[in-house]
C-alpha positions as CSV (number, residue, x, y, z in Angstrom):
1,M,20.6,-60.5,-14.3
2,Y,23.1,-57.6,-15.2
3,A,26.1,-59.2,-12.9
4,D,27.8,-60.5,-15.9
5,R,27.7,-57.7,-18.0
6,L,31.2,-56.0,-18.7
7,P,31.4,-52.2,-18.5
8,P,31.6,-50.3,-21.7
9,Q,35.2,-50.2,-23.1
10,D,37.1,-50.2,-26.3
11,A,40.4,-51.7,-25.8
12,E,41.4,-51.4,-29.6
13,A,40.9,-47.7,-29.5
14,E,42.8,-47.4,-26.6
15,E,45.8,-49.2,-28.1
16,A,45.6,-46.8,-31.2
17,V,46.0,-44.0,-29.2
18,I,48.9,-44.9,-27.6
19,G,50.3,-46.3,-30.9
20,S,49.5,-42.9,-32.7
21,L,51.5,-41.2,-29.9
22,L,54.5,-43.6,-30.6
23,I,54.3,-42.6,-34.3
24,D,54.0,-39.1,-33.9
25,S,54.5,-37.3,-30.4
26,N,52.8,-34.3,-31.5
27,S,49.4,-36.2,-31.8
28,L,49.4,-35.5,-28.0
29,L,48.7,-31.9,-28.7
30,R,45.4,-32.8,-30.3
31,I,43.9,-34.9,-27.4
32,T,45.3,-33.5,-24.0
33,S,42.6,-30.7,-23.7
34,F,39.9,-33.6,-23.4
35,L,41.5,-37.0,-22.8
36,K,42.6,-37.8,-19.3
37,P,44.4,-40.9,-18.0
38,E,41.7,-42.2,-15.6
39,E,39.6,-42.4,-18.9
40,F,41.6,-45.6,-20.0
41,S,39.9,-48.7,-19.0
42,V,42.9,-51.0,-19.2
43,E,45.5,-50.2,-16.7
44,R,48.6,-50.6,-18.9
45,H,47.0,-48.2,-21.5
46,K,46.6,-45.8,-18.8
47,L,50.0,-46.1,-17.3
48,C,51.6,-45.5,-21.1
49,Y,49.4,-42.5,-21.5
50,Q,50.5,-41.0,-18.1
51,A,54.3,-41.9,-19.2
52,C,53.6,-40.0,-22.5
53,L,52.2,-37.1,-20.5
54,A,55.2,-37.1,-18.5
55,L,57.8,-36.9,-21.2
56,F,55.8,-34.2,-22.8
57,N,55.9,-32.1,-19.8
58,R,59.7,-32.6,-19.6
59,D,60.1,-31.4,-23.0
60,E,61.3,-35.0,-24.2
61,P,60.4,-37.0,-27.5
62,I,57.8,-39.7,-27.3
63,N,58.8,-42.7,-29.1
64,Q,59.3,-46.5,-28.3
65,V,62.9,-45.8,-26.7
66,T,61.7,-43.0,-24.3
67,L,58.5,-44.3,-23.3
68,A,59.9,-47.9,-22.7
69,H,62.5,-46.2,-20.5
70,E,60.1,-44.0,-18.7
71,L,57.9,-47.0,-18.0
72,E,61.0,-49.1,-16.8
73,T,62.1,-46.3,-14.7
74,Q,58.4,-46.4,-13.1
75,G,59.1,-50.2,-12.7
76,V,56.0,-51.1,-14.6
77,L,57.2,-52.0,-18.2
78,E,57.6,-55.7,-17.7
79,G,54.4,-56.3,-16.0
80,M,52.7,-54.9,-19.5
81,G,54.5,-56.8,-21.6
82,G,57.8,-55.0,-22.3
83,P,59.2,-53.3,-25.2
84,T,57.4,-56.2,-27.3
85,Y,54.0,-54.8,-26.5
86,L,54.9,-51.2,-27.3
87,S,56.2,-52.7,-30.7
88,H,52.9,-54.3,-31.1
89,L,51.0,-50.9,-30.7
90,V,53.2,-49.2,-33.2
91,V,52.6,-52.1,-35.8
92,K,48.7,-52.0,-35.0
93,V,48.4,-48.5,-36.1
94,P,49.5,-47.3,-39.7
95,T,49.0,-43.6,-39.2
96,S,48.2,-41.1,-36.4
97,A,45.8,-39.3,-38.4
98,H,42.8,-40.5,-36.6
99,V,44.1,-40.0,-33.0
100,E,41.5,-37.6,-32.3
101,H,38.8,-40.2,-33.3
102,Y,40.3,-42.8,-31.1
103,A,40.5,-40.5,-28.3
104,R,36.9,-39.5,-28.4
105,I,35.9,-43.2,-28.6
106,V,37.8,-43.7,-25.2
107,Q,36.3,-40.5,-23.7
108,R,32.8,-41.7,-24.5
109,T,33.1,-45.4,-23.2
110,A,34.4,-43.6,-20.0
111,I,31.5,-41.3,-19.7
112,L,29.2,-44.6,-19.9
113,R,31.2,-46.3,-17.2
114,R,30.6,-43.1,-15.0
115,L,27.1,-43.0,-15.8
116,I,26.9,-46.7,-14.6
117,E,28.7,-45.9,-11.5
118,A,26.3,-42.8,-11.0
119,G,23.4,-45.1,-11.5
120,E,24.6,-47.3,-8.6
121,Q,25.2,-44.5,-6.2
122,I,21.8,-43.2,-6.9
123,R,20.5,-46.6,-6.0
124,E,22.3,-46.6,-2.9
125,I,20.9,-43.2,-2.0
126,G,17.1,-44.3,-2.8
127,H,18.0,-47.5,-0.5
128,E,19.4,-45.1,2.4
129,G,15.9,-43.9,2.8
130,D,16.9,-40.3,3.8
131,P,13.8,-38.7,5.1
132,D,15.1,-35.4,3.7
133,V,13.5,-36.0,-0.1
134,D,14.9,-32.7,-1.5
135,A,18.6,-33.7,-0.3
136,A,18.5,-36.9,-1.9
137,L,17.3,-35.5,-5.0
138,T,19.9,-33.0,-5.0
139,S,22.7,-35.5,-4.3
140,A,21.4,-37.8,-7.5
141,E,21.1,-34.8,-9.7
142,D,24.8,-33.6,-8.7
143,L,25.9,-36.9,-9.8
144,L,24.4,-36.8,-13.2
145,F,25.3,-33.1,-13.7
146,R,28.8,-33.6,-13.1
147,I,29.0,-36.1,-15.9
148,R,26.9,-33.8,-17.9
149,L,29.6,-31.3,-17.4
150,G,32.4,-33.7,-18.3
151,G,34.2,-33.6,-14.8
152,G,34.1,-34.6,-11.1
153,S,35.3,-32.5,-8.3
154,R,37.8,-29.6,-9.2
155,D,41.2,-29.7,-8.4
156,F,44.3,-27.0,-8.2
157,I,45.0,-26.0,-12.0
158,P,48.1,-24.2,-12.9
159,L,47.8,-20.6,-13.7
160,G,49.2,-21.2,-17.2
161,D,46.4,-23.4,-18.1
162,I,43.7,-21.2,-16.9
163,L,45.3,-18.0,-18.9
164,T,45.8,-20.5,-22.0
165,Q,42.1,-21.3,-21.8
166,Y,41.4,-17.9,-21.5
167,L,42.9,-16.7,-24.6
168,E,41.4,-19.8,-26.4
169,E,38.1,-18.8,-25.7
170,K,38.8,-15.3,-26.3
171,R,40.1,-16.1,-29.8
172,L,37.2,-18.8,-30.6
173,N,34.4,-17.4,-28.3
174,V,33.5,-21.0,-27.2
175,R,30.4,-21.2,-25.5
176,A,27.3,-23.6,-25.4
177,R,25.8,-21.6,-28.0
178,P,27.4,-19.4,-30.9
179,D,25.0,-16.5,-29.9
180,A,25.8,-16.7,-26.2
181,P,27.2,-13.4,-24.9
182,E,30.9,-13.5,-23.1
183,F,29.0,-11.0,-20.3
184,V,25.5,-10.0,-19.8
185,P,25.1,-6.2,-20.4
186,T,22.5,-4.7,-17.8
187,G,21.6,-1.9,-20.6
188,F,22.3,0.9,-18.5
189,I,25.3,2.7,-19.9
190,D,27.2,4.1,-16.8
191,L,26.5,0.9,-14.8
192,D,27.8,-1.3,-17.5
193,R,31.0,1.0,-17.6
194,I,31.8,0.3,-13.8
195,L,30.9,-3.6,-14.1
196,G,32.0,-4.3,-17.5
197,G,28.7,-5.8,-17.9
198,M,27.3,-8.8,-15.6
199,Q,30.3,-11.3,-15.4
200,R,29.8,-14.9,-15.8
201,S,30.1,-17.0,-12.6
202,D,29.4,-13.7,-10.6
203,L,26.7,-13.5,-7.8
204,L,25.3,-10.0,-7.8
205,I,23.0,-8.6,-5.0
206,L,20.5,-5.9,-5.8
207,G,19.4,-4.3,-2.7
208,A,16.6,-1.7,-1.5
209,R,13.9,-1.1,0.8
210,P,10.4,-2.2,0.0
211,S,8.5,-0.3,-3.0
212,V,11.8,1.6,-4.2
213,G,11.8,-0.5,-7.5
214,K,14.3,-3.4,-7.3
215,S,11.9,-5.8,-8.9
216,S,11.4,-3.2,-11.8
217,L,15.1,-2.7,-12.1
218,A,15.5,-6.3,-12.4
219,L,13.2,-6.7,-15.0
220,N,14.5,-3.9,-17.0
221,I,18.1,-5.6,-17.0
222,A,16.4,-8.9,-17.8
223,Y,14.7,-7.2,-20.9
224,N,17.9,-5.3,-22.0
225,A,20.1,-8.5,-21.6
226,A,17.6,-10.4,-23.7
227,K,16.9,-7.6,-26.2
228,K,20.5,-6.3,-26.7
229,S,22.7,-9.5,-26.5
230,T,20.2,-12.2,-27.2
231,A,20.8,-13.4,-23.7
232,H,18.7,-16.2,-22.3
233,V,17.2,-15.1,-19.0
234,A,15.3,-17.2,-16.3
235,I,13.8,-15.2,-13.7
236,F,12.5,-16.8,-10.4
237,S,9.8,-14.6,-9.0
238,L,8.8,-15.6,-5.5
239,E,7.0,-12.3,-4.6
240,M,5.0,-11.3,-8.0
241,G,2.9,-13.6,-10.1
242,K,3.7,-14.1,-13.9
243,E,0.9,-11.9,-14.7
244,Q,2.1,-8.8,-12.8
245,L,5.6,-9.5,-14.3
246,A,4.3,-9.6,-17.8
247,D,2.4,-6.4,-17.3
248,R,5.2,-4.3,-16.0
249,L,7.4,-5.6,-19.2
250,L,4.5,-4.7,-21.5
251,S,4.2,-1.2,-19.8
252,G,7.7,-0.5,-20.3
253,I,7.6,-1.3,-24.1
254,S,4.2,-0.2,-24.9
255,K,4.3,3.0,-22.8
256,I,0.8,2.0,-21.4
257,D,0.9,2.9,-17.8
258,T,0.3,-0.4,-15.5
259,Y,-3.1,0.6,-14.1
260,R,-4.5,1.0,-17.6
261,L,-3.0,-2.5,-18.4
262,R,-4.9,-4.0,-15.8
263,Q,-8.2,-2.7,-17.2
264,L,-7.1,-3.9,-20.7
265,R,-6.6,-7.4,-19.1
266,Q,-10.2,-7.3,-17.8
267,G,-11.1,-6.6,-21.6
268,K,-12.1,-2.8,-21.1
269,D,-11.6,-0.8,-24.1
270,W,-9.2,-3.0,-25.7
271,E,-9.4,-1.7,-29.3
272,A,-8.0,1.6,-28.2
273,E,-4.7,0.5,-27.0
274,E,-4.3,-2.4,-29.7
275,A,-2.1,-0.7,-31.7
276,R,0.5,-0.1,-29.0
277,L,-0.2,-3.4,-27.5
278,M,0.2,-5.9,-30.0
279,P,3.6,-4.9,-31.2
280,A,5.1,-4.8,-27.6
281,I,3.6,-8.5,-26.9
282,G,5.0,-9.6,-30.3
283,E,8.5,-8.2,-29.2
284,L,8.5,-9.8,-25.7
285,S,7.2,-13.1,-27.3
286,D,10.5,-13.3,-29.4
287,L,12.8,-12.8,-26.5
288,S,14.5,-15.8,-24.6
289,M,12.9,-15.2,-21.0
290,W,11.5,-17.9,-18.7
291,I,9.4,-16.9,-15.7
292,D,8.8,-19.2,-12.9
293,D,6.5,-17.7,-10.1
294,T,6.5,-20.5,-7.6
295,P,6.1,-18.8,-4.2
296,M,8.5,-20.0,-1.1
297,M,10.9,-21.9,-3.5
298,G,13.4,-23.8,-1.9
299,I,17.2,-23.6,-3.2
300,V,17.5,-27.2,-3.8
301,E,14.2,-26.9,-6.3
302,M,15.5,-23.7,-7.8
303,R,19.1,-25.0,-8.7
304,S,17.4,-28.1,-10.2
305,K,15.0,-26.0,-12.4
306,A,18.0,-23.7,-13.5
307,R,20.2,-26.7,-14.1
308,R,17.4,-28.2,-16.4
309,L,16.7,-25.0,-18.3
310,H,20.5,-24.7,-18.8
311,L,20.7,-28.1,-20.4
312,E,17.7,-28.0,-22.3
313,R,17.9,-24.4,-23.7
314,G,21.0,-22.7,-22.7
315,L,21.2,-19.9,-20.0
316,D,23.0,-16.6,-19.8
317,L,21.6,-14.8,-16.6
318,V,19.5,-16.1,-13.5
319,I,17.3,-13.6,-11.8
320,V,15.9,-14.0,-8.1
321,D,13.4,-12.0,-6.7
322,Y,14.0,-12.1,-3.6
323,L,16.5,-13.8,-1.1
324,Q,14.4,-13.5,1.9
325,L,11.7,-15.4,0.4
326,M,13.7,-18.4,-0.2
327,S,14.3,-21.3,2.2
328,G,17.2,-23.5,2.4
329,E,17.4,-27.4,2.4
330,R,16.6,-27.7,6.4
331,G,13.4,-25.0,6.0
332,F,13.1,-22.0,8.0
333,G,14.7,-21.9,11.5
334,G,13.7,-19.0,13.2
335,A,16.7,-17.9,15.4
336,N,18.8,-19.9,12.7
337,R,17.6,-17.7,9.7
338,V,21.0,-16.0,9.5
339,Q,22.5,-19.6,8.9
340,E,19.9,-20.6,6.7
341,L,20.3,-17.6,4.4
342,S,24.2,-18.1,4.3
343,E,23.5,-21.6,2.7
344,I,21.3,-20.0,0.4
345,T,23.7,-17.4,-0.8
346,R,26.4,-20.1,-1.0
347,S,24.2,-22.1,-3.1
348,L,23.5,-19.3,-5.5
349,K,27.1,-18.6,-5.9
350,G,27.7,-22.4,-6.7
351,M,24.9,-22.2,-9.2
352,A,26.6,-19.1,-11.0
353,R,29.9,-21.0,-11.1
354,D,28.4,-24.5,-12.0
355,L,26.2,-22.9,-15.0
356,D,28.9,-20.2,-15.9
357,V,26.0,-17.3,-15.8
358,P,25.6,-14.3,-13.6
359,V,23.0,-14.7,-10.9
360,L,21.2,-11.5,-9.8
361,A,19.5,-11.9,-6.5
362,L,17.5,-9.2,-4.9
363,S,17.4,-8.3,-1.2
364,Q,15.4,-6.7,1.3
365,L,17.3,-4.0,3.4
366,R,17.1,-3.5,7.4
367,R,14.5,-1.2,8.6
368,G,17.3,0.4,10.5
369,V,18.2,2.5,7.1
370,E,15.3,4.6,7.9
371,M,16.3,5.7,11.1
372,R,19.8,7.4,10.3
373,P,20.2,10.8,9.7
374,S,21.5,9.6,6.3
375,Q,19.5,6.9,4.6
376,R,21.7,6.0,1.7
377,P,22.2,2.3,2.0
378,L,25.2,0.6,3.3
379,L,26.6,-3.0,3.2
380,S,25.6,-3.3,6.8
381,D,21.9,-2.6,5.9
382,L,21.8,-5.9,4.1
383,R,19.2,-8.1,6.1
384,E,21.2,-11.4,7.6
385,S,24.0,-9.4,6.0
386,G,27.1,-11.1,6.8
387,S,26.8,-14.2,4.2
388,I,25.3,-11.8,1.8
389,E,28.1,-9.5,1.5
390,Q,30.6,-12.3,2.0
391,D,29.5,-14.4,-1.0
392,A,28.6,-11.8,-3.5
393,D,31.1,-10.5,-5.9
394,V,28.8,-7.2,-6.7
395,V,26.5,-5.6,-4.4
396,M,24.5,-2.7,-5.6
397,F,21.7,-0.6,-3.7
398,I,18.9,1.9,-5.1
399,H,18.6,5.0,-3.5
400,R,15.7,7.3,-4.0
401,E,15.1,10.8,-2.5
402,D,11.7,11.1,-3.6
403,M,10.8,8.1,-1.5
404,L,12.0,9.8,1.5
405,H,10.7,13.3,1.0
406,T,7.1,14.6,-0.2
407,E,7.4,17.4,-2.8
408,G,6.3,19.9,-0.1
409,D,8.7,18.6,2.5
410,W,11.7,19.1,-0.1
411,E,10.5,22.3,-0.9
412,K,10.9,23.5,2.6
413,Q,14.4,21.9,2.9
414,Y,15.8,22.5,-0.2
415,P,14.1,25.5,-1.6
416,D,16.9,26.1,-4.2
417,R,16.8,22.7,-5.4
418,P,14.3,21.2,-7.8
419,Y,12.3,18.0,-6.4
420,P,14.0,14.9,-7.4
421,K,11.0,13.0,-8.9
422,G,12.2,9.7,-10.1
423,I,16.0,10.4,-9.9
424,T,17.5,7.4,-8.8
425,E,20.9,6.7,-7.4
426,L,22.2,3.2,-8.2
427,I,25.1,2.5,-5.6
428,V,27.8,0.0,-6.3
429,A,28.9,-0.6,-2.9
430,K,31.0,-3.9,-3.4
431,H,32.8,-5.0,-6.6
432,R,35.1,-7.8,-6.5
433,H,36.7,-7.3,-9.9
434,G,36.9,-3.6,-10.1
435,P,35.7,0.1,-9.1
436,T,33.0,1.0,-6.6
437,G,31.1,4.2,-7.4
438,S,27.3,5.4,-8.1
439,V,25.2,6.0,-11.3
440,Q,22.5,8.0,-11.8
441,L,18.9,6.5,-13.5
442,Y,15.5,7.7,-13.8
443,F,12.5,6.0,-12.9
444,D,9.3,6.4,-14.6
445,Q,6.3,5.6,-11.9
446,N,3.5,5.3,-14.5
447,T,5.2,2.4,-16.3
448,T,7.4,1.3,-13.6
449,T,10.8,1.5,-15.8
450,F,14.0,2.9,-15.2
451,R,16.1,4.5,-17.8
452,N,19.5,5.9,-18.4
453,A,19.8,9.5,-16.7
454,S,20.1,10.8,-20.2
455,L,16.6,9.8,-21.2
456,A,15.2,11.8,-17.9
457,P,12.4,14.4,-18.8
458,T,13.9,17.9,-18.4
459,R,13.1,19.4,-15.1
460,S,12.1,23.1,-14.1
461,G,13.7,25.1,-11.4
């Protein structure tokens, strides 16, 4: 039925592009950033454009004479119609003023052709009958996602081009959304000073033993990012339900402790706290935050959901709570769990790069940390640590002395030092782009909220 259909193409727009370049060689500067030779559907137009790029790269002028000489040197001039054809291109285009418009038409038809090719490849994926449906869906999504982002596989890029793009983005603040932050702040002054904020494309790991507060800190970072920089934040919570997360966020803003919030959820004495609760609900409702509490989620499903949200709403930060509850494409593998976690961390790093967002993933620490004289976490304490440490751009640990000592034991061991209730050391153990170190935070147990150390209550002693 569709066999006789020609793929989308616009030969006249392609001719207009080449003709415009022959009239005014400076026109090339307006289109090289988005139009590639492979996007021409007619071979001789592709050859002409490649020859123009070659002349430009050698700082030679682009006109009928130089282009004809370049094509003749390559042995393709006569095959495309000789100098007469180049004259035809010049005569056909009265002005080069609309070269960008013509180039966009060429680019659009190329995208449509790639879409048709992707459809054929997806059809083949379906016919192969792969028993791993998740893997098949991932392959299909990858094909479409690459088209959406405007490119296929990456190749070597000259450093000069990267730096030029960097300067353009700094000057124009080019992002998918006008309000998208260049980097995502954590909201903790000393931590942002070390990290420079959470950088796009980075994988950040936050590790701690159970009940130390890693989920709370991640939620605080999510709130700060959404509140302070209007960041769009996605939270994948594999451990806690969405209601628990909402309670923790509400507690931090309203200053109503989490136990009391659970009572309010049951309708007990709602009126007494309504004045504090309603403004907090209104503030949180205005933030661009999304929560998915699907338990035991696989990396394939997570990447798919993050991509969809990124395309529909825009994303600036992804939080995963937590790594050890995720599964790879091949499911849990017992003795192969280390290999599976390696696949997961590589995929999370890939997601960070694909979506150009920081991904903050939480991780449990080994039990062995509790057996050492010094229980300050180390990189080796990450469970199945090799791949996590290797793939991460930043690794942070939460260390709280009040989780290791009761107040009575502390007074016996350190009679001259006040009990460090809520005092938290956040250790930056790895930082690919800058310094490591540690910062001090304060943890409010009642509202499960971390604060900057300067906001900690005054302690006597």
